[in-house]
MARGULO-513072 format. One record per residue (C-alpha): residue in one letter; x, y, z; residue number from 1. Coordinates in nm, 3 decimals. Layout:
# residues N
residu,east,north,up,num
A,X,Y,Z,NUM;
...
//
This chain:
# residues 581
residu,east,north,up,num
M,2.256,0.037,1.215,1;
D,1.944,-0.225,1.155,2;
R,1.669,0.013,1.283,3;
W,1.568,0.308,1.169,4;
D,1.646,0.678,1.307,5;
L,1.377,0.875,1.408,6;
S,1.518,1.147,1.551,7;
P,1.513,1.399,1.295,8;
L,1.126,1.369,1.388,9;
Y,1.169,1.373,1.792,10;
K,1.429,1.237,2.029,11;
S,1.162,1.146,2.241,12;
F,0.822,1.198,2.388,13;
D,0.943,1.411,2.642,14;
S,1.218,1.644,2.448,15;
P,1.119,2.011,2.416,16;
E,1.044,2.015,2.033,17;
F,0.773,1.734,2.088,18;
T,0.621,1.921,2.389,19;
N,0.625,2.248,2.181,20;
D,0.428,2.097,1.873,21;
M,0.165,1.967,2.067,22;
G,0.136,2.323,2.168,23;
L,0.100,2.448,1.837,24;
I,-0.136,2.164,1.692,25;
K,-0.418,2.347,1.956,26;
K,-0.312,2.693,1.833,27;
Y,-0.351,2.520,1.472,28;
I,-0.705,2.377,1.592,29;
E,-0.792,2.696,1.709,30;
E,-0.710,2.917,1.421,31;
I,-0.877,2.640,1.169,32;
N,-1.216,2.694,1.407,33;
S,-1.191,3.090,1.444,34;
I,-1.115,3.118,1.036,35;
V,-1.417,2.959,0.921,36;
S,-1.640,3.135,1.148,37;
S,-1.478,3.485,1.057,38;
D,-1.708,3.737,0.876,39;
V,-1.381,3.835,0.588,40;
S,-1.396,3.806,0.210,41;
P,-1.459,3.426,0.047,42;
E,-1.083,3.496,-0.080,43;
E,-0.920,3.603,0.233,44;
K,-1.062,3.306,0.428,45;
T,-0.977,3.115,0.179,46;
E,-0.647,3.179,0.129,47;
K,-0.631,3.185,0.527,48;
Y,-0.798,2.848,0.551,49;
I,-0.537,2.725,0.315,50;
A,-0.182,2.852,0.458,51;
V,-0.321,2.745,0.814,52;
Q,-0.439,2.337,0.684,53;
N,-0.066,2.374,0.551,54;
A,0.091,2.436,0.848,55;
F,-0.147,2.186,1.064,56;
Q,-0.083,1.917,0.835,57;
D,0.314,1.917,0.845,58;
K,0.313,1.941,1.213,59;
A,0.017,1.659,1.291,60;
E,0.214,1.452,1.023,61;
R,0.525,1.500,1.204,62;
L,0.377,1.410,1.559,63;
I,0.121,1.117,1.464,64;
E,0.387,0.936,1.216,65;
Y,0.625,0.942,1.513,66;
A,0.425,0.748,1.754,67;
A,0.318,0.543,1.500,68;
L,0.663,0.468,1.348,69;
R,0.717,0.364,1.693,70;
T,0.432,0.127,1.767,71;
S,0.552,-0.042,1.396,72;
A,0.862,-0.115,1.554,73;
D,0.747,-0.215,1.880,74;
T,0.388,-0.281,1.979,75;
G,0.525,-0.335,2.314,76;
D,0.590,0.066,2.334,77;
D,0.294,0.187,2.532,78;
E,0.376,0.503,2.558,79;
A,0.355,0.547,2.206,80;
F,-0.009,0.321,2.206,81;
K,-0.108,0.644,2.448,82;
Y,0.040,0.955,2.246,83;
L,-0.133,0.804,1.922,84;
D,-0.439,0.806,2.087,85;
T,-0.433,1.138,2.214,86;
L,-0.305,1.287,1.891,87;
E,-0.610,1.079,1.723,88;
N,-0.850,1.251,1.957,89;
M,-0.713,1.590,1.928,90;
L,-0.719,1.578,1.548,91;
T,-1.097,1.550,1.540,92;
E,-1.149,1.889,1.723,93;
T,-1.090,2.019,1.354,94;
T,-1.369,1.782,1.233,95;
K,-1.631,2.033,1.291,96;
A,-1.483,2.335,1.134,97;
E,-1.353,2.178,0.810,98;
T,-1.687,2.014,0.766,99;
A,-1.819,2.365,0.770,100;
F,-1.569,2.522,0.545,101;
A,-1.659,2.232,0.291,102;
K,-1.995,2.328,0.285,103;
W,-1.981,2.711,0.283,104;
L,-1.670,2.653,0.035,105;
S,-1.949,2.391,-0.227,106;
E,-2.203,2.722,-0.198,107;
T,-1.963,3.015,-0.229,108;
T,-1.798,3.190,-0.544,109;
V,-1.410,3.278,-0.505,110;
Q,-1.188,3.436,-0.690,111;
E,-0.898,3.250,-0.750,112;
N,-0.712,3.518,-0.884,113;
T,-0.408,3.485,-0.647,114;
P,-0.067,3.257,-0.639,115;
L,-0.188,3.066,-0.367,116;
L,-0.535,2.987,-0.439,117;
K,-0.417,2.912,-0.807,118;
E,-0.166,2.679,-0.674,119;
H,-0.427,2.521,-0.463,120;
H,-0.747,2.482,-0.675,121;
F,-0.730,2.173,-0.714,122;
F,-0.722,2.108,-0.314,123;
L,-1.022,2.399,-0.341,124;
E,-1.207,2.144,-0.593,125;
E,-1.147,1.783,-0.394,126;
I,-1.292,2.014,-0.056,127;
R,-1.657,2.095,-0.271,128;
K,-1.644,1.765,-0.443,129;
E,-1.648,1.617,-0.068,130;
G,-1.826,1.842,0.065,131;
S,-2.162,1.691,-0.161,132;
H,-2.092,1.371,0.106,133;
L,-2.050,1.545,0.408,134;
L,-2.295,1.523,0.695,135;
S,-2.368,1.810,0.898,136;
P,-2.064,1.953,1.100,137;
E,-2.193,1.846,1.460,138;
E,-2.276,1.453,1.355,139;
E,-1.898,1.486,1.151,140;
A,-1.735,1.537,1.500,141;
V,-1.936,1.251,1.668,142;
F,-1.859,1.060,1.422,143;
A,-1.510,1.130,1.364,144;
K,-1.492,1.045,1.784,145;
M,-1.691,0.768,1.765,146;
R,-1.454,0.589,1.511,147;
I,-1.170,0.642,1.770,148;
T,-1.318,0.355,1.979,149;
G,-1.477,0.176,1.680,150;
S,-1.308,0.095,1.355,151;
S,-0.942,0.252,1.503,152;
A,-0.934,0.052,1.810,153;
F,-1.027,-0.254,1.602,154;
T,-0.733,-0.188,1.372,155;
K,-0.494,-0.177,1.640,156;
L,-0.701,-0.520,1.811,157;
W,-0.557,-0.668,1.465,158;
E,-0.198,-0.507,1.429,159;
N,-0.107,-0.602,1.821,160;
A,-0.291,-1.013,1.761,161;
S,-0.034,-1.007,1.445,162;
A,0.226,-0.806,1.553,163;
D,0.281,-1.059,1.818,164;
L,0.203,-1.349,1.657,165;
M,0.407,-1.665,1.727,166;
A,0.434,-1.986,1.484,167;
K,0.533,-2.390,1.539,168;
Y,0.730,-2.486,1.286,169;
T,0.867,-2.858,1.270,170;
I,1.076,-2.940,0.987,171;
D,1.387,-3.294,1.028,172;
D,1.199,-3.378,1.361,173;
K,1.276,-3.029,1.512,174;
T,1.063,-2.781,1.664,175;
Y,1.116,-2.390,1.640,176;
T,0.898,-2.159,1.718,177;
L,0.935,-1.798,1.467,178;
H,0.782,-1.518,1.414,179;
I,0.494,-1.524,1.150,180;
A,0.726,-1.258,0.920,181;
E,0.964,-1.574,0.937,182;
I,0.726,-1.826,0.865,183;
R,0.568,-1.650,0.570,184;
N,0.985,-1.576,0.438,185;
L,0.980,-1.953,0.456,186;
A,0.790,-1.943,0.126,187;
Y,1.046,-1.832,-0.088,188;
D,1.294,-2.122,0.054,189;
A,1.501,-2.343,-0.171,190;
D,1.347,-2.641,0.025,191;
P,1.025,-2.796,-0.068,192;
A,0.989,-2.995,0.265,193;
K,1.055,-2.644,0.443,194;
R,0.830,-2.479,0.256,195;
K,0.499,-2.708,0.307,196;
A,0.589,-2.694,0.718,197;
A,0.596,-2.334,0.704,198;
Y,0.274,-2.306,0.484,199;
K,0.132,-2.564,0.781,200;
A,0.273,-2.393,1.060,201;
E,0.121,-2.022,0.929,202;
L,-0.215,-2.139,0.848,203;
K,-0.228,-2.336,1.240,204;
A,-0.061,-1.995,1.417,205;
L,-0.330,-1.801,1.229,206;
E,-0.600,-2.000,1.320,207;
T,-0.528,-1.888,1.666,208;
I,-0.633,-1.540,1.576,209;
A,-0.908,-1.591,1.318,210;
N,-1.185,-1.520,1.562,211;
Q,-1.043,-1.214,1.683,212;
S,-0.912,-1.107,1.304,213;
A,-1.303,-1.193,1.206,214;
A,-1.430,-0.948,1.502,215;
A,-1.210,-0.688,1.429,216;
L,-1.344,-0.704,1.022,217;
N,-1.635,-0.720,1.090,218;
A,-1.657,-0.410,1.300,219;
I,-1.448,-0.241,1.100,220;
K,-1.633,-0.313,0.774,221;
G,-1.969,-0.319,0.910,222;
E,-1.872,0.071,1.006,223;
V,-1.788,0.138,0.676,224;
I,-2.084,0.041,0.545,225;
T,-2.271,0.267,0.797,226;
E,-2.044,0.567,0.675,227;
T,-2.121,0.507,0.309,228;
N,-2.516,0.478,0.368,229;
L,-2.481,0.824,0.564,230;
R,-2.262,1.032,0.335,231;
G,-2.480,0.936,0.024,232;
Y,-2.231,0.687,-0.166,233;
Q,-2.365,0.422,-0.363,234;
S,-2.108,0.167,-0.204,235;
P,-1.805,0.158,-0.035,236;
L,-1.631,0.070,-0.398,237;
H,-1.769,0.408,-0.571,238;
M,-1.673,0.609,-0.229,239;
T,-1.315,0.395,-0.265,240;
L,-1.290,0.535,-0.623,241;
E,-1.379,0.884,-0.558,242;
D,-1.097,0.890,-0.295,243;
S,-0.870,0.716,-0.548,244;
R,-0.964,1.010,-0.815,245;
M,-1.049,0.747,-1.081,246;
D,-1.422,0.604,-1.168,247;
K,-1.582,0.279,-1.295,248;
D,-1.457,0.412,-1.653,249;
V,-1.131,0.314,-1.561,250;
L,-1.162,0.036,-1.324,251;
L,-1.374,-0.197,-1.497,252;
P,-1.177,-0.217,-1.790,253;
M,-0.876,-0.287,-1.622,254;
I,-1.057,-0.559,-1.412,255;
E,-1.222,-0.697,-1.717,256;
A,-0.876,-0.742,-1.886,257;
M,-0.686,-0.907,-1.583,258;
T,-0.974,-1.137,-1.600,259;
E,-0.925,-1.246,-1.946,260;
S,-0.613,-1.263,-1.868,261;
M,-0.646,-1.554,-1.627,262;
P,-0.600,-1.861,-1.874,263;
I,-0.214,-1.769,-1.922,264;
F,-0.133,-1.754,-1.569,265;
R,-0.317,-2.082,-1.503,266;
K,-0.076,-2.248,-1.773,267;
Y,0.245,-2.108,-1.550,268;
F,0.132,-2.227,-1.240,269;
I,0.046,-2.601,-1.404,270;
R,0.400,-2.602,-1.571,271;
K,0.571,-2.467,-1.243,272;
A,0.388,-2.755,-1.051,273;
K,0.524,-2.972,-1.298,274;
M,0.860,-2.847,-1.245,275;
L,0.839,-2.899,-0.896,276;
G,0.722,-3.287,-0.903,277;
H,0.370,-3.202,-0.886,278;
K,0.074,-3.387,-1.029,279;
G,-0.178,-3.122,-1.210,280;
A,-0.205,-2.791,-1.011,281;
L,-0.013,-2.616,-0.774,282;
P,-0.038,-2.623,-0.405,283;
F,-0.069,-2.290,-0.260,284;
Y,0.316,-2.337,-0.072,285;
D,0.468,-2.376,-0.362,286;
L,0.324,-2.071,-0.513,287;
F,0.651,-1.863,-0.424,288;
A,0.927,-2.170,-0.468,289;
P,1.242,-2.089,-0.625,290;
V,1.284,-2.206,-0.989,291;
G,1.579,-2.360,-1.130,292;
N,1.937,-2.357,-1.027,293;
A,2.028,-2.005,-0.903,294;
N,2.037,-1.978,-0.522,295;
M,2.032,-1.612,-0.503,296;
V,2.071,-1.516,-0.192,297;
F,2.164,-1.199,-0.091,298;
T,2.380,-0.999,0.235,299;
L,2.232,-0.662,0.340,300;
E,2.545,-0.472,0.169,301;
E,2.484,-0.707,-0.189,302;
A,2.136,-0.626,-0.163,303;
K,2.174,-0.232,-0.118,304;
Q,2.453,-0.229,-0.388,305;
T,2.216,-0.435,-0.586,306;
V,1.961,-0.179,-0.579,307;
C,2.144,0.172,-0.604,308;
D,2.354,0.004,-0.900,309;
N,2.076,-0.117,-1.101,310;
F,1.821,0.275,-0.970,311;
R,2.105,0.452,-1.184,312;
T,2.078,0.255,-1.480,313;
F,1.746,0.497,-1.522,314;
S,1.873,0.793,-1.275,315;
D,2.160,0.920,-1.093,316;
E,1.902,1.094,-0.863,317;
L,1.720,0.774,-0.794,318;
S,2.021,0.596,-0.706,319;
D,2.169,0.887,-0.485,320;
Y,1.775,0.885,-0.309,321;
A,1.829,0.473,-0.250,322;
K,2.180,0.558,-0.116,323;
M,2.090,0.847,0.096,324;
A,1.816,0.655,0.251,325;
F,2.017,0.337,0.354,326;
D,2.329,0.562,0.477,327;
K,2.079,0.808,0.714,328;
N,1.957,0.474,0.872,329;
W,1.623,0.543,0.752,330;
I,1.515,0.171,0.728,331;
D,1.436,-0.060,0.994,332;
I,1.534,-0.383,0.820,333;
Y,1.509,-0.716,1.017,334;
P,1.248,-0.929,1.186,335;
R,1.187,-0.940,1.540,336;
K,0.954,-0.998,1.794,337;
G,0.702,-0.709,1.826,338;
K,0.811,-0.592,1.512,339;
R,0.495,-0.582,1.297,340;
G,0.530,-0.788,0.977,341;
G,0.540,-0.701,0.587,342;
A,0.690,-0.409,0.468,343;
F,0.608,0.001,0.428,344;
C,0.696,0.339,0.373,345;
C,0.608,0.646,0.527,346;
N,0.637,0.991,0.359,347;
L,0.718,1.241,0.598,348;
H,0.632,1.582,0.430,349;
S,0.765,1.754,0.738,350;
I,1.092,1.720,0.749,351;
K,1.110,1.583,0.380,352;
E,1.241,1.221,0.466,353;
S,1.085,0.894,0.468,354;
R,1.092,0.592,0.680,355;
F,1.092,0.246,0.552,356;
L,1.012,-0.099,0.744,357;
T,1.119,-0.399,0.593,358;
N,1.140,-0.786,0.750,359;
F,1.459,-0.909,0.532,360;
T,1.614,-1.230,0.516,361;
G,1.823,-1.265,0.225,362;
S,1.553,-1.349,-0.072,363;
L,1.543,-1.186,-0.407,364;
S,1.192,-1.141,-0.319,365;
D,1.341,-0.866,-0.006,366;
V,1.598,-0.665,-0.225,367;
I,1.304,-0.627,-0.479,368;
T,1.091,-0.506,-0.132,369;
F,1.382,-0.260,-0.103,370;
A,1.317,-0.139,-0.423,371;
H,0.932,-0.130,-0.378,372;
E,0.966,0.083,-0.095,373;
L,1.254,0.324,-0.222,374;
G,0.966,0.403,-0.512,375;
H,0.728,0.492,-0.266,376;
G,0.983,0.704,-0.118,377;
Y,1.115,0.814,-0.427,378;
H,0.808,0.933,-0.544,379;
G,0.715,1.132,-0.192,380;
H,1.074,1.287,-0.224,381;
M,0.939,1.422,-0.527,382;
L,0.673,1.658,-0.351,383;
N,0.884,1.752,-0.139,384;
K,0.832,2.137,-0.314,385;
E,0.540,2.070,-0.324,386;
T,0.241,2.241,-0.021,387;
S,0.124,1.941,0.250,388;
V,-0.212,2.003,0.119,389;
N,-0.054,1.945,-0.285,390;
S,0.083,1.597,-0.152,391;
H,-0.107,1.355,-0.119,392;
Y,-0.195,1.127,-0.367,393;
P,-0.444,0.878,-0.447,394;
M,-0.376,0.496,-0.346,395;
P,-0.348,0.366,-0.713,396;
I,-0.088,0.617,-0.824,397;
A,0.104,0.537,-0.581,398;
E,0.179,0.175,-0.616,399;
T,0.312,0.317,-0.942,400;
A,0.662,0.456,-0.890,401;
S,0.688,0.114,-0.630,402;
T,0.634,-0.092,-0.935,403;
F,0.849,0.072,-1.168,404;
C,1.113,0.092,-0.929,405;
E,1.078,-0.303,-0.909,406;
T,1.098,-0.334,-1.288,407;
I,1.424,-0.127,-1.299,408;
V,1.577,-0.394,-1.103,409;
K,1.462,-0.710,-1.222,410;
N,1.492,-0.598,-1.566,411;
A,1.875,-0.472,-1.480,412;
L,1.893,-0.781,-1.340,413;
L,1.781,-0.989,-1.619,414;
K,2.022,-0.848,-1.867,415;
K,2.355,-0.953,-1.645,416;
A,2.191,-1.316,-1.591,417;
D,2.325,-1.667,-1.718,418;
T,2.030,-1.882,-1.851,419;
D,1.975,-2.020,-1.505,420;
T,2.001,-1.713,-1.329,421;
K,1.782,-1.599,-1.562,422;
L,1.547,-1.832,-1.557,423;
F,1.540,-1.784,-1.217,424;
I,1.488,-1.349,-1.216,425;
L,1.198,-1.403,-1.462,426;
E,0.967,-1.722,-1.304,427;
N,1.021,-1.477,-0.980,428;
D,0.923,-1.178,-1.144,429;
I,0.637,-1.361,-1.328,430;
A,0.545,-1.506,-0.951,431;
D,0.495,-1.163,-0.824,432;
S,0.297,-1.080,-1.136,433;
A,0.068,-1.343,-1.048,434;
Q,-0.013,-1.233,-0.696,435;
I,-0.023,-0.858,-0.826,436;
I,-0.283,-0.955,-1.159,437;
V,-0.435,-1.299,-1.029,438;
D,-0.413,-1.291,-0.614,439;
I,-0.490,-0.912,-0.620,440;
L,-0.809,-1.042,-0.831,441;
S,-0.908,-1.240,-0.560,442;
R,-0.893,-1.002,-0.300,443;
F,-1.098,-0.775,-0.467,444;
I,-1.364,-1.074,-0.549,445;
F,-1.271,-1.129,-0.181,446;
E,-1.373,-0.795,-0.055,447;
D,-1.641,-0.757,-0.277,448;
D,-1.834,-1.030,-0.188,449;
F,-1.738,-0.944,0.184,450;
F,-1.923,-0.620,0.227,451;
E,-2.201,-0.724,0.044,452;
K,-2.253,-1.043,0.295,453;
R,-2.186,-0.842,0.541,454;
K,-2.471,-0.597,0.483,455;
S,-2.740,-0.857,0.647,456;
G,-2.487,-0.913,0.998,457;
P,-2.151,-1.007,1.096,458;
L,-1.984,-1.322,0.946,459;
S,-1.815,-1.623,1.122,460;
A,-1.450,-1.649,1.078,461;
D,-1.513,-1.991,0.920,462;
E,-1.794,-1.805,0.683,463;
I,-1.504,-1.540,0.582,464;
S,-1.275,-1.815,0.495,465;
E,-1.519,-2.002,0.249,466;
I,-1.566,-1.603,0.067,467;
M,-1.182,-1.642,0.018,468;
L,-1.141,-1.990,-0.093,469;
K,-1.421,-1.952,-0.323,470;
A,-1.275,-1.594,-0.449,471;
Q,-0.925,-1.799,-0.492,472;
A,-1.114,-2.070,-0.674,473;
E,-1.241,-1.816,-0.903,474;
T,-0.920,-1.666,-1.008,475;
Y,-0.679,-1.899,-0.985,476;
G,-0.899,-2.181,-1.100,477;
D,-0.724,-2.502,-1.239,478;
G,-0.387,-2.366,-1.175,479;
L,-0.389,-2.395,-0.785,480;
D,-0.455,-2.692,-0.602,481;
K,-0.852,-2.695,-0.462,482;
D,-0.708,-2.905,-0.145,483;
I,-0.416,-2.626,-0.031,484;
R,-0.522,-2.287,-0.105,485;
H,-0.524,-2.056,0.171,486;
K,-0.824,-1.963,0.375,487;
Y,-0.678,-1.715,0.643,488;
M,-0.571,-1.507,0.399,489;
W,-0.813,-1.229,0.493,490;
V,-0.635,-1.289,0.857,491;
I,-0.272,-1.192,0.748,492;
K,-0.350,-0.889,0.493,493;
P,-0.305,-0.581,0.714,494;
H,-0.508,-0.403,0.395,495;
Y,-0.817,-0.574,0.520,496;
Y,-0.819,-0.388,0.844,497;
D,-0.838,0.006,0.787,498;
A,-1.134,0.154,0.715,499;
D,-1.000,0.439,0.533,500;
Y,-0.856,0.187,0.310,501;
N,-1.107,0.001,0.178,502;
Y,-1.013,-0.195,-0.174,503;
Y,-0.669,-0.190,-0.125,504;
N,-0.636,-0.441,-0.344,505;
F,-0.715,-0.239,-0.712,506;
P,-0.432,-0.003,-0.679,507;
Y,-0.164,-0.230,-0.692,508;
A,-0.290,-0.431,-1.029,509;
F,-0.291,-0.016,-1.165,510;
G,0.046,0.046,-1.047,511;
L,0.194,-0.245,-1.200,512;
L,0.027,-0.254,-1.495,513;
F,0.079,0.198,-1.532,514;
A,0.385,0.124,-1.443,515;
K,0.477,-0.102,-1.699,516;
G,0.345,0.115,-1.961,517;
L,0.546,0.423,-1.855,518;
Y,0.826,0.168,-1.822,519;
A,0.764,0.090,-2.196,520;
E,0.780,0.476,-2.240,521;
Y,1.125,0.484,-2.086,522;
I,1.267,0.206,-2.319,523;
K,1.136,0.417,-2.610,524;
K,1.267,0.753,-2.503,525;
G,1.537,0.635,-2.313,526;
P,1.739,0.866,-2.030,527;
A,1.554,1.149,-2.124,528;
F,1.258,0.996,-1.994,529;
A,1.360,1.006,-1.639,530;
K,1.273,1.373,-1.635,531;
D,0.918,1.298,-1.775,532;
Y,0.906,1.050,-1.511,533;
D,0.966,1.294,-1.246,534;
K,0.708,1.541,-1.351,535;
L,0.466,1.314,-1.357,536;
L,0.547,1.217,-0.968,537;
S,0.566,1.595,-0.866,538;
L,0.189,1.635,-1.023,539;
T,0.011,1.324,-0.836,540;
G,-0.115,1.551,-0.549,541;
K,-0.305,1.771,-0.763,542;
T,-0.423,1.625,-1.098,543;
L,-0.681,1.333,-1.150,544;
L,-0.541,1.004,-1.284,545;
K,-0.714,0.993,-1.612,546;
D,-0.515,1.339,-1.653,547;
L,-0.205,1.262,-1.544,548;
A,-0.182,1.002,-1.833,549;
L,-0.270,1.190,-2.083,550;
P,0.035,1.383,-2.194,551;
F,0.186,1.055,-2.266,552;
G,-0.043,0.928,-2.464,553;
I,-0.220,0.700,-2.259,554;
D,-0.605,0.693,-2.207,555;
I,-0.712,0.433,-1.934,556;
T,-1.066,0.424,-1.969,557;
K,-0.992,0.182,-2.282,558;
K,-0.982,-0.180,-2.209,559;
E,-0.676,-0.173,-2.495,560;
F,-0.412,0.015,-2.290,561;
W,-0.446,-0.280,-2.035,562;
Q,-0.427,-0.504,-2.253,563;
L,-0.084,-0.393,-2.381,564;
S,0.028,-0.340,-2.030,565;
L,-0.109,-0.732,-2.007,566;
K,0.075,-0.855,-2.275,567;
T,0.417,-0.746,-2.100,568;
I,0.384,-0.985,-1.855,569;
T,0.174,-1.290,-2.069,570;
E,0.480,-1.279,-2.329,571;
D,0.728,-1.355,-1.991,572;
I,0.515,-1.620,-1.947,573;
E,0.545,-1.756,-2.278,574;
T,0.866,-1.746,-2.259,575;
F,0.934,-1.923,-1.950,576;
L,0.705,-2.175,-2.086,577;
K,0.957,-2.217,-2.379,578;
M,1.259,-2.222,-2.146,579;
T,1.096,-2.481,-1.973,580;
E,0.953,-2.733,-2.226,581;
//
């Protein structure tokens, strides 16, 4: 079966279980409101609040993710969209009470002398910190409701436009109509004519939704700017860092180390361009072109086996988890019209499972995507013993488990490869790293610049495209053909279109580089490291990122750590350059 099974959540919106849980949500909302206004001891009030929040979050997640997963697999599922809207409205009914509790907690001394309170110390500290940025309970309630018809509505507008987007693709004098996800996957095709034609088709298709995407992006980011001002944050970046359990003492050394590494990546781009027959810089449509004689195409069964077998080189538990995900139909695998593009993992703490969306076409990249998303799922699996409120981890660490699993598969494949295949895999890995270091840095620069310019008013699609091209020029430099870049990258990337996830770019770089550091520890310690790794993942819901790294002797506030992690990538580039002299 190549589509996911959602029945462990609910069989349908008409099922008794769904109806019953909708009723329970209303009951939990009433309880939250009642607890916050109750006249009991601080300790009793806090314990009751934790208990009902755990129950409420589990049930709310189950309901809302069922509807959201259905819309991701089929953007024409009107019933799911209707329930998603209903649930989002219901969830805003806790805003006023949660705001009042946060303000109360920030001004109250609670003796954390019971097992429940001790277990949730970090959760309570997070609430106290958040309390300093909250508006009045009444204002928070209004803001939450307004967001539904504001940024959330514009997010859905963009999702619908991009999910239904088809492109006309012409090759060998024949024209085909393909879904945008299929067009983008042709960037990995061995035929240069197909790659170039797909690039042109993609840009032409994205142009048709550029204006509505610009409207959506302006609305979403404009709302974010308003919110940061109201809450007293210095900037959207400041708000994102606090949400990420990071600060600039971590981000800036990482960004600085990434910026310093650009010259070696540009050498790689120029060498790849030469290998592909270009004079000078690499055109954008060949960024993902396969290099070498190996033709690595996978059937679905081969892809499954590759992931599970190579995961087993790290630990049986990781491999068994991946096999379970495949066997129990947790993955919606193939692209189709009406299904959103890209890939994601949705961890469902409420049922101790996960669901994964991919758009598999058989490339090595698709196999690595399986490893990446299953890494996210395994992270969730390691948090299943935690309570709901202790299972929420920030964006940067979210990309560590996924990248770690990518590294396992890539390195295992490299060990077994002949020279041609090794070159193919090595170059593919460098290309992926270049995306996470070079392209992610361009996206960070783009979003920073966009936020700054958006303060003065909305920007046109052409103006936004200029910001994107400028950001690409800053990072890719002379490695990328200045006339063949991707001005509509801002249209196709979903990360820009969610008001809750601003700057969803640097977390990928953090994940890659932190994972590289952890993988180096694994090489030192061998199989025994697997238990340490599992322990680290289990703590990510209740630990600051700086504190999470310290047991491994890692100080992520030092540029030296990021430089050493980058060194593992730059050494691969040096190997590639020597192999292709």
